[in-house]
N, C-alpha and C positions, 0 to 999 in steps of 0.2 A: 504494500500500500504506500502510495506517495502522498506526502503531506504538502499542502500549499505553503509557500514561503512564510507567510505570516503565522501560520499554525506551527511551523517548525521553530520559529523564533520564540513563540509563546511556550512551546514545549521545552525548549532549552532553558528559558527563563524560569519556568516552574521547577525544572530539575536543579538548577543552580540554587534557587530559593530553598528547596527541600534539603539540599546538601548543606547549605549554610545553617539551616535550622538544626540539623542533626549535629553539626560541629559545635553549635552554641548550646546544645542541650545540657552538657555537663556543667556549664557555667550557671545556667538557670536552676538546675537541681541543687547546686551548691549553695545558692542564696539562703534558703530556709535553714540549712544546717549551720552556716556561719552566723546568721542572725540569732539562732537559738543556742549557740555554743556557750554563751555566758548565762549565768543565773544570778539573780539578785537574792536568792535564798541564802540565809546565813546570818552571822552576827556582824554588826557594824558599830563602829565608834563614831559618835557625832561630836564635833567640836563646837564650842560657842561661836556664833558668827562674828561677834565683835572682838572678843579677846583671843580666840583660838584655843582656849583651854578645853580639855576634855569635858564634855557635858553629860553624855549618857551612852549606855550600850543598849542597842536594840536588836531584836531578832525578826527577820523577815521570812515568812513561809508562804507557800502557795496553798490556797484554800478554794476549792471549787473553780479552778482556772484563773483565779485572781490573786494578786499579792496582798498580804496583810502583814502589818508589823506591830509588835508589842514592845513596850519598854521593859528591858530586863532589869536595869538598875541605873541609878544616877552615878556619875563618876565622882561627885563630891556632894556632900549634904546628907541629911538623915535618910536612912533606909525606909522609913515609914512616911516620907513626904507625900502630901496629898495635892490634888489638883484643885486648889481653892478658886482659881479663876475660870474653871470649866463650868459649863451649864448642863442642864439635863441630867442624864444618867451618870455622867462622869463627875458631877459636882461633889467635891470633898472625898473622892475615891483615891486610893493609893496610886501613885504614879507607876510603881513597879507592877508589871503585869497588864497595864492599861493598853488597849488597842489605840494606836495613834496613826496608823496607815490602813486604808481599806479601799478595795475596789480597783486596784491597778491591773489593767489588762495589757497584754503584749501588743506593741505596734512596731512600725519599721525602725524607730529610733530607741526603743526601750519599752517603757510601760507608761500608760496614760489613762485618763478617765477616773483616776482615784482621788482620794481626799486625805489631807494631812491635818491632824489635830495639833495645834501649837499649845503645849501645856502652859507656857509662860503667859499667854494671853487668853487661852480658852477658845480661840477662834478656830474654825475649820475652813480650810482653803483647798481649792483644786490644785493639783500638783502633777508633776511628771517625774519619772525616774529613768536614768540611763547609766549603763556601765561605762566607766572610763578607765584609763591606765591599765588596759588589758584585764579588766575585771577586778583589779585590786581596790578600786574606789567606785562609789556610786554617786552620781550627781543628781541631787534633788532640786527641782526648779518649781517655784510657785510665784504667783503674781505676774504682773505685766508692766511694761514701761518702767517708770522710775520706782515702782513698788516691787519690781521683780527681785526675787531672792534666789541665788544659786548657792547651794551648800554642798560641799564635797564630804562624803562619809567614807571612812576608812574600814576596809574589810579586816576583821580580826580573827576569823576562824579558818 
């Protein structure tokens, strides 16, 4: 069977496109693996944003497909410290064991869609998390514009 000149060009073009797609396939299949290669699960040391002094140790775990974080202990201060500035169910509850991160789901840059409880002020803010420094640190970002806060947490486990 003889193909018309336009059909032959189209056939060659489709064959070249198919070959390029097959050659690129390993790169596309590697994307999810490299994006998921790091985990935010574990223990992290949070430093005070102004002084840089150790503030608290937290533990992040996956629960039903989302990341949640609990305060393990304060780096300095009484072990029975309470969240006097919190409202609702956390008001006057011990900081140790308190959930302060919830609802973070994986996205292309890390985890987003979650909320962060700031024990110092009792406020709850939307935030995002992303691994940096080869997974040795976690960057927490909350707020926008001049109110944006970036805080780097150090992995300790």
